C-alpha positions as CSV (number, residue, x, y, z in Angstrom):
1,M,0.1,0.1,0.1
2,T,1.7,3.3,-0.8
3,P,1.4,6.3,1.8
4,F,-1.4,7.8,-0.6
5,D,-3.6,4.9,-0.4
6,A,-3.0,4.4,3.5
7,R,-4.0,8.1,3.9
8,L,-7.0,7.9,1.9
9,A,-7.8,4.6,3.6
10,A,-7.5,6.1,7.1
11,I,-10.1,9.1,6.5
12,P,-13.5,8.7,8.7
13,D,-16.4,7.3,6.8
14,V,-15.1,6.4,3.5
15,T,-15.3,3.2,1.7
16,V,-12.2,2.3,-0.5
17,L,-11.9,-0.2,-3.0
18,T,-8.4,-0.9,-4.9
19,G,-9.0,-4.5,-6.2
20,E,-9.0,-4.5,-10.0
21,E,-12.1,-6.6,-10.2
22,E,-14.5,-4.6,-7.4
23,M,-12.9,-1.3,-9.2
24,A,-13.8,-2.2,-12.8
25,P,-17.7,-1.4,-12.9
26,H,-16.6,2.2,-12.3
27,F,-14.2,2.2,-15.0
28,T,-16.7,2.2,-18.0
29,D,-19.8,4.1,-19.0
30,W,-23.0,1.8,-19.1
31,R,-23.3,1.5,-22.8
32,R,-19.6,0.0,-22.7
33,R,-18.0,2.4,-25.1
34,Y,-15.9,4.7,-23.0
35,S,-13.4,3.1,-20.1
36,G,-10.3,4.2,-18.0
37,R,-8.6,3.6,-15.1
38,A,-7.9,4.9,-11.3
39,R,-5.6,3.6,-8.4
40,A,-8.7,3.6,-6.0
41,V,-12.5,3.9,-6.0
42,A,-14.0,6.1,-3.1
43,F,-17.3,6.2,-1.4
44,P,-17.3,8.8,1.1
45,G,-20.6,8.7,3.6
46,T,-20.9,12.8,4.9
47,V,-19.8,15.7,3.3
48,E,-17.2,16.3,5.4
49,A,-15.5,12.8,4.1
50,V,-15.7,14.2,0.4
51,A,-14.0,17.5,1.6
52,A,-11.3,15.3,3.6
53,V,-10.8,12.9,0.3
54,V,-10.2,16.4,-1.9
55,R,-8.1,18.0,0.5
56,L,-6.2,14.6,-0.1
57,C,-6.0,14.9,-3.6
58,H,-5.2,18.8,-3.5
59,E,-2.2,18.1,-1.4
60,T,-1.1,15.3,-3.3
61,G,-1.7,16.6,-6.8
62,T,-4.0,13.7,-7.4
63,P,-7.3,13.8,-10.2
64,V,-10.4,13.1,-8.8
65,W,-13.0,12.0,-11.0
66,P,-16.4,12.5,-9.3
67,Q,-19.2,10.1,-10.3
68,G,-22.8,9.3,-9.6
69,G,-25.1,7.2,-11.1
70,N,-22.6,6.7,-14.1
71,T,-25.7,6.9,-16.6
72,G,-24.0,9.8,-19.0
73,I,-23.1,8.9,-22.3
74,C,-20.2,11.9,-23.0
75,G,-17.6,9.8,-21.1
76,G,-17.8,12.6,-18.4
77,S,-18.1,10.2,-15.4
78,V,-15.2,7.9,-16.6
79,P,-11.9,8.0,-15.2
80,G,-8.9,8.8,-17.3
81,G,-6.7,6.3,-19.2
82,D,-3.3,6.9,-17.1
83,G,-4.8,5.4,-13.8
84,A,-3.2,7.9,-11.6
85,G,-6.2,9.3,-10.1
86,I,-9.1,8.1,-8.0
87,V,-12.9,7.9,-8.6
88,L,-15.1,9.6,-5.7
89,C,-18.6,8.1,-5.7
90,L,-21.5,10.1,-4.2
91,G,-24.0,7.3,-3.9
92,R,-23.6,6.9,0.0
93,L,-24.7,10.8,0.2
94,N,-28.4,9.6,0.1
95,R,-30.4,11.6,2.6
96,I,-33.4,13.5,2.0
97,R,-32.8,16.5,4.2
98,D,-35.7,18.4,3.8
99,V,-39.0,18.5,2.4
100,S,-41.2,22.0,2.6
101,P,-44.5,22.3,1.4
102,G,-44.8,25.5,2.5
103,D,-41.8,26.6,0.6
104,D,-42.2,24.2,-2.5
105,S,-38.7,22.8,-2.0
106,I,-36.7,19.7,-1.2
107,T,-33.3,19.9,0.1
108,V,-31.3,16.3,-0.7
109,D,-28.0,15.1,-0.9
110,A,-26.1,14.6,-4.2
111,G,-26.4,11.0,-4.4
112,V,-30.3,10.8,-4.0
113,T,-31.6,9.3,-7.2
114,L,-34.3,11.5,-9.3
115,Q,-36.8,8.7,-8.8
116,A,-36.5,8.9,-5.1
117,V,-37.0,13.0,-5.2
118,Q,-40.0,12.6,-7.4
119,E,-41.4,10.2,-4.9
120,A,-40.8,12.7,-2.0
121,A,-42.4,15.5,-3.9
122,E,-45.6,13.0,-4.6
123,G,-45.8,12.2,-0.8
124,I,-46.3,15.7,0.1
125,G,-48.8,16.5,-3.2
126,R,-45.6,18.3,-5.1
127,L,-44.1,17.6,-8.2
128,F,-40.2,17.8,-9.2
129,P,-40.7,17.5,-13.1
130,L,-37.3,16.2,-14.3
131,S,-37.9,12.9,-16.0
132,L,-35.4,10.8,-17.6
133,G,-35.1,7.5,-18.9
134,A,-32.4,6.8,-16.2
135,E,-34.4,8.2,-13.5
136,G,-34.2,5.2,-11.2
137,S,-30.6,5.1,-11.4
138,C,-29.3,8.4,-12.1
139,Q,-28.5,11.1,-9.4
140,I,-29.4,14.6,-8.3
141,G,-25.6,15.5,-8.1
142,G,-25.3,14.2,-11.6
143,N,-28.3,15.7,-12.9
144,I,-26.9,19.1,-11.9
145,A,-23.3,18.5,-13.0
146,T,-24.7,17.8,-16.7
147,N,-27.4,20.2,-16.6
148,A,-30.0,17.5,-17.4
149,G,-33.1,17.9,-19.8
150,G,-35.5,15.4,-20.5
151,T,-39.0,15.5,-21.8
152,A,-40.3,18.3,-19.9
153,V,-38.2,21.0,-20.6
154,V,-40.9,22.7,-22.9
155,R,-42.8,23.5,-19.8
156,Y,-40.5,23.3,-16.7
157,G,-36.8,24.5,-18.3
158,T,-33.3,22.2,-17.7
159,M,-32.2,21.3,-14.5
160,R,-30.6,24.7,-14.2
161,D,-34.3,26.1,-13.9
162,L,-35.2,23.8,-11.2
163,V,-31.8,24.4,-8.7
164,L,-32.5,27.0,-5.8
165,G,-29.3,26.2,-4.0
166,V,-26.2,24.0,-4.2
167,E,-23.9,22.7,-1.8
168,A,-20.2,21.3,-3.3
169,V,-16.8,20.9,-2.3
170,L,-14.1,23.0,-4.0
171,A,-10.8,21.8,-5.3
172,D,-8.8,22.7,-2.1
173,G,-11.6,21.0,0.0
174,T,-13.5,23.8,1.2
175,V,-16.7,23.3,1.6
176,W,-19.5,25.9,0.2
177,N,-23.0,26.2,1.6
178,G,-25.1,27.8,-0.9
179,L,-28.1,25.7,0.1
180,R,-31.1,28.2,0.1
181,S,-34.7,28.3,-1.2
182,L,-34.9,31.8,-1.8
183,R,-36.5,32.5,-5.6
184,K,-35.1,36.3,-5.3
185,N,-31.2,37.3,-4.2
186,N,-29.5,40.0,-5.8
187,T,-26.6,40.1,-3.4
188,G,-23.7,39.3,-6.2
189,L,-22.8,36.4,-8.4
190,D,-25.3,33.6,-8.7
191,L,-22.2,31.1,-8.0
192,K,-24.6,28.2,-7.8
193,Q,-24.7,28.5,-11.5
194,L,-20.5,27.7,-11.6
195,M,-21.7,24.2,-10.4
196,I,-24.3,23.4,-13.1
197,G,-23.7,21.9,-16.3
198,T,-19.6,21.8,-15.4
199,E,-19.6,18.2,-14.7
200,G,-17.8,18.1,-11.5
201,T,-14.8,20.2,-13.0
202,L,-15.3,23.5,-10.9
203,G,-16.5,21.6,-7.6
204,I,-18.2,18.3,-6.4
205,V,-21.7,19.1,-5.7
206,T,-23.0,17.3,-2.3
207,G,-26.3,18.6,-1.9
208,A,-28.8,21.1,-3.5
209,T,-32.2,22.7,-2.5
210,L,-34.6,22.1,-5.5
211,R,-37.9,23.7,-6.8
212,L,-41.5,21.7,-6.4
213,F,-44.6,22.3,-8.4
214,P,-48.3,21.9,-7.8
215,R,-49.3,18.4,-9.0
216,P,-51.7,18.8,-11.9
217,V,-55.1,17.6,-11.2
218,S,-55.4,15.8,-14.8
219,R,-53.1,14.5,-18.0
220,V,-53.9,13.6,-21.4
221,T,-51.7,12.1,-23.7
222,A,-52.1,11.6,-27.5
223,L,-49.9,10.3,-30.6
224,L,-50.6,12.3,-33.7
225,H,-49.0,11.2,-37.2
226,F,-48.5,13.7,-40.0
227,T,-47.1,13.2,-43.8
228,S,-44.2,16.1,-43.1
229,A,-42.1,17.5,-40.3
230,A,-43.4,21.1,-41.3
231,E,-46.9,20.1,-40.0
232,V,-45.7,18.5,-36.7
233,L,-43.6,21.8,-36.2
234,E,-47.0,23.9,-36.5
235,T,-49.2,21.6,-34.6
236,A,-46.7,21.7,-31.6
237,Q,-46.8,25.6,-32.2
238,A,-50.7,25.1,-32.0
239,M,-50.6,23.2,-28.9
240,R,-48.8,25.6,-27.2
241,A,-51.2,28.4,-28.3
242,A,-54.3,26.2,-27.2
243,F,-53.3,25.1,-24.3
244,P,-50.8,27.8,-22.8
245,G,-48.5,26.9,-19.6
246,E,-50.3,23.2,-19.9
247,V,-48.1,21.4,-22.5
248,D,-45.5,19.1,-20.7
249,A,-44.1,17.3,-23.2
250,L,-43.9,17.6,-27.5
251,E,-41.9,14.7,-28.6
252,L,-41.3,14.0,-32.3
253,L,-40.3,10.6,-33.8
254,S,-39.5,9.4,-37.3
255,A,-41.3,7.0,-38.7
256,S,-38.4,4.9,-39.0
257,Q,-37.9,5.2,-35.2
258,V,-41.5,3.8,-34.2
259,E,-41.0,1.4,-37.0
260,I,-37.5,0.1,-34.9
261,V,-40.1,0.2,-31.6
262,A,-42.2,-1.8,-33.4
263,R,-39.9,-4.5,-34.6
264,H,-38.3,-5.3,-31.2
265,F,-41.1,-4.3,-29.0
266,P,-44.3,-5.9,-31.0
267,Q,-46.2,-6.3,-27.6
268,L,-45.8,-2.0,-27.2
269,A,-46.3,-1.3,-31.0
270,L,-49.1,0.9,-31.9
271,P,-50.5,1.0,-35.5
272,L,-48.7,3.6,-37.8
273,P,-50.9,4.6,-40.3
274,G,-50.1,4.7,-43.9
275,G,-48.1,7.9,-45.3
276,A,-47.3,9.1,-41.9
277,A,-43.8,10.2,-41.9
278,W,-43.5,11.9,-38.8
279,S,-45.1,11.5,-35.1
280,L,-45.7,14.0,-32.5
281,L,-46.4,12.6,-28.6
282,V,-48.4,15.3,-26.9
283,E,-48.8,15.7,-23.2
284,I,-51.0,18.2,-21.4
285,A,-51.4,18.4,-17.8
286,G,-53.4,21.2,-15.9
287,G,-56.0,21.9,-12.9
288,R,-59.0,21.1,-15.2
289,A,-61.0,18.0,-15.2
290,E,-59.9,15.4,-17.4
291,E,-63.1,15.4,-19.6
292,E,-62.7,19.3,-20.4
293,M,-59.2,18.6,-21.5
294,L,-60.0,16.0,-23.5
295,D,-62.6,18.1,-25.3
296,G,-60.0,20.9,-25.7
297,L,-57.6,18.4,-27.5
298,A,-60.6,17.0,-29.8
299,A,-61.5,20.2,-30.8
300,A,-58.1,21.7,-31.3
301,L,-57.2,18.6,-33.7
302,E,-60.6,18.6,-35.3
303,P,-59.5,21.3,-38.0
304,M,-56.4,19.4,-38.9
305,L,-57.9,16.4,-39.7
306,E,-60.4,18.0,-41.9
307,A,-57.7,19.6,-43.5
308,G,-55.9,16.6,-44.0
309,T,-52.7,17.7,-42.3
310,L,-53.2,15.2,-39.5
311,V,-53.3,11.7,-40.7
312,D,-54.3,10.1,-37.5
313,A,-54.4,10.7,-33.8
314,V,-54.5,8.3,-30.8
315,I,-55.7,9.7,-27.8
316,G,-55.2,8.2,-24.3
317,Q,-58.6,7.8,-22.7
318,N,-56.7,6.4,-19.3
319,A,-53.5,5.6,-17.3
320,R,-52.9,2.4,-19.3
321,Q,-53.7,3.7,-22.9
322,R,-51.2,6.7,-21.8
323,E,-48.7,4.3,-20.6
324,A,-48.8,2.7,-24.1
325,I,-48.2,6.1,-25.9
326,W,-45.4,6.7,-23.8
327,A,-43.9,3.1,-24.1
328,Q,-43.3,4.5,-27.9
329,R,-40.8,6.8,-26.8
330,H,-39.5,5.2,-23.7
331,T,-38.3,2.0,-25.4
332,V,-36.3,4.0,-28.3
333,T,-32.7,3.7,-26.5
334,E,-33.0,-0.3,-25.9
335,A,-34.9,-1.0,-29.6
336,N,-32.0,1.1,-31.4
337,V,-29.6,-1.0,-29.4
338,R,-31.1,-4.3,-31.2
339,E,-31.5,-2.5,-34.4
340,G,-28.2,-2.0,-35.1
341,M,-25.4,0.7,-34.7
342,G,-27.0,4.3,-34.3
343,L,-24.6,7.1,-34.3
344,T,-26.7,9.1,-31.8
345,H,-25.8,13.2,-32.1
346,D,-27.3,15.5,-29.4
347,I,-27.9,18.3,-31.6
348,A,-29.9,21.6,-30.8
349,V,-31.0,24.0,-33.1
350,P,-33.6,27.4,-33.3
351,I,-37.0,25.8,-32.9
352,A,-38.3,27.4,-36.4
353,R,-35.1,25.6,-38.1
354,I,-35.7,22.2,-37.2
355,G,-37.3,21.2,-40.5
356,D,-34.2,22.9,-42.2
357,F,-31.7,20.6,-40.3
358,L,-33.6,17.6,-40.6
359,A,-33.9,18.0,-44.7
360,E,-30.3,19.1,-44.9
361,A,-29.1,16.2,-42.8
362,E,-31.0,13.5,-44.5
363,A,-29.6,14.8,-47.7
364,M,-26.2,14.6,-46.2
365,L,-26.6,11.1,-45.4
366,A,-28.0,10.0,-48.4
367,E,-25.0,11.3,-50.1
368,H,-22.1,10.2,-48.0
369,Y,-23.7,7.3,-46.1
370,P,-26.4,5.8,-48.2
371,Q,-26.4,2.4,-46.1
372,A,-27.4,4.6,-43.1
373,R,-30.8,5.8,-42.1
374,Q,-31.9,8.9,-40.5
375,V,-34.1,8.0,-37.1
376,V,-35.0,11.0,-35.1
377,V,-36.1,11.6,-31.7
378,S,-36.7,14.8,-30.7
379,H,-37.8,17.2,-27.8
380,V,-39.1,19.4,-30.7
381,G,-40.7,21.8,-28.2
382,D,-37.1,23.1,-27.4
383,G,-35.3,22.6,-30.5
384,N,-33.5,19.5,-28.9
385,L,-32.9,16.7,-31.7
386,H,-31.7,13.4,-31.1
387,W,-30.4,12.7,-34.5
388,I,-29.5,9.1,-35.4
389,A,-27.7,7.7,-38.5
390,M,-28.6,4.4,-37.7
391,F,-26.4,1.4,-39.5
392,S,-27.5,-2.3,-39.4
393,H,-24.9,-4.3,-37.3
394,E,-23.5,-6.1,-40.7
395,D,-23.2,-2.8,-42.2
396,W,-21.2,-1.3,-39.2
397,A,-19.1,-4.8,-39.0
398,G,-18.1,-4.0,-42.5
399,I,-16.7,-0.6,-42.1
400,P,-13.0,-1.0,-42.2
401,D,-12.3,2.2,-40.2
402,P,-15.3,2.9,-38.0
403,E,-13.7,5.6,-35.9
404,A,-13.0,7.8,-38.8
405,V,-16.6,7.1,-40.1
406,Q,-18.1,8.4,-36.7
407,A,-15.7,11.3,-36.7
408,D,-16.6,12.4,-40.4
409,L,-20.1,11.9,-40.0
410,D,-20.1,13.8,-36.4
411,R,-18.3,16.9,-38.3
412,R,-21.0,16.9,-41.2
413,A,-23.9,16.8,-39.0
414,Y,-22.6,19.4,-36.4
415,D,-21.4,21.6,-39.4
416,I,-25.1,21.9,-40.4
417,A,-26.5,22.8,-36.7
418,H,-23.7,25.3,-36.3
419,A,-24.6,26.9,-39.7
420,M,-28.1,27.4,-38.4
421,G,-27.0,28.7,-34.9
422,G,-27.3,25.4,-33.1
423,T,-24.9,23.4,-31.0
424,F,-23.4,19.9,-31.0
425,S,-24.7,19.3,-27.1
426,A,-28.0,20.4,-26.1
427,E,-28.8,17.8,-22.8
428,H,-26.0,15.4,-22.6
429,G,-23.1,17.5,-21.9
430,V,-19.2,17.7,-23.0
431,G,-17.6,15.2,-21.2
432,S,-14.4,13.7,-22.5
433,I,-15.9,12.9,-26.3
434,H,-16.7,16.3,-27.2
435,I,-13.4,18.3,-26.7
436,G,-13.0,18.4,-30.0
437,E,-15.9,20.1,-30.8
438,M,-15.5,22.5,-28.1
439,R,-12.3,23.9,-29.9
440,R,-13.8,23.8,-33.3
441,Y,-17.3,25.4,-32.5
442,K,-16.8,27.7,-29.6
443,D,-15.8,31.4,-29.7
444,P,-12.0,31.6,-28.6
445,A,-13.3,34.5,-26.5
446,E,-15.8,32.1,-24.7
447,L,-13.0,29.1,-24.3
448,A,-11.0,31.8,-22.8
449,L,-13.4,32.6,-20.3
450,M,-14.1,29.2,-19.5
451,R,-10.2,28.4,-19.0
452,T,-10.0,31.7,-16.5
453,V,-12.6,30.6,-14.5
454,K,-11.2,26.8,-14.2
455,A,-7.8,28.0,-13.3
456,A,-9.4,30.2,-10.4
457,L,-11.3,27.5,-9.0
458,D,-9.1,24.6,-9.5
459,P,-5.5,26.0,-10.2
460,A,-4.1,22.5,-9.7
461,G,-6.4,21.2,-12.1
462,I,-7.3,18.1,-10.2
463,L,-11.1,18.2,-10.6
464,N,-12.5,15.7,-13.5
465,P,-9.2,16.9,-15.9
466,G,-9.6,16.5,-19.6
467,R,-13.8,17.4,-19.4
468,V,-15.8,20.1,-20.7
469,V,-13.1,22.6,-21.0
470,P,-10.3,22.3,-23.8
471,A,-6.7,22.3,-22.4
């Protein structure tokens, strides 16, 4: 045992793993696409223990790789390749510290799962609206570090909009307690924003105070089918106008995506009407009776059906039917893994340019990679497109240099988005895999500001090095 390992193991209330086999699950992302190494994996049980571990690493110049539920897809929670640092897992920090119905807030440890926060809010008749496919295993600290998005951004915003206060351990081991439930506070810099979306590179989130909302009285869910993306976008705007403040979700699915789900999960399949090229999943929630909301939705859709812009509509009449509609959306990841090699891009463009992007990207794919299909899942209400170039397993296996193909296709897709005022990362973060894109697409002055902030808060560069900010 090295002197560092002995000092780490001696810190009170810290469980330390050093065996290769027991550490291995923390060295690879859940999709098994990115991996690294570390000298140890530490599980502190208190905020003070987190601070003690970070102080030791600061003193010895040891890199720290913070890890929550390890559900990210950009390599941000995977350690580097040299094995010099430690993985710091926050899962033992799993207390719900306070739930305040009078303040519509909840204060939790960073290691509390998103689902546990949702359930705690429900227990007092409130709603925590962040919703992700990984909500049973992703942790609040990771949601904050990556500024998680999800399906309800159109109404409630991203994680940045849901965080009232943050507690974090800084690079030298200092504990900063910024936990507060104030909605208004003009006393200088809003320091919590330094911790949101920066992926543990400026500090390690150990706790948070989050906003809660009234629970809707009723929900209405529908799956609408169209012949063109333009009709989907027009309908999405029409829904927001017809139900102001009540639209919870606007999820776009290409016909290719719906067909993939039906192929691999036939028990969940809903019929795709002939001529339908795009589907829009709409969910409306509010304080009115369900019958009134259903009547309102039918009235809003009737002119579209009469005009022929809407091919067909499936409206959930009860909880079971609503779940069946959402199953089309929630199973896309697993269905796509079974279907082939999907090169997924987390792109955002201005909402008005979504149709332009889809047309240009599909033409690019047809010209340069005709063996691939365009598959799209989009949070269309906020301009976020999960644009996928889907190769069959056989075609992908026959590509002699898959890394070169991925890099070339990425560049082409991101160039199209960038030219439209868009971005290469909407909600998944930067991690380690998008450092090149940061250099290519970010303004040099913007990068310089990021480096200045990083140097000020982490001068030794020990917090999640090689992530987010290019060296």
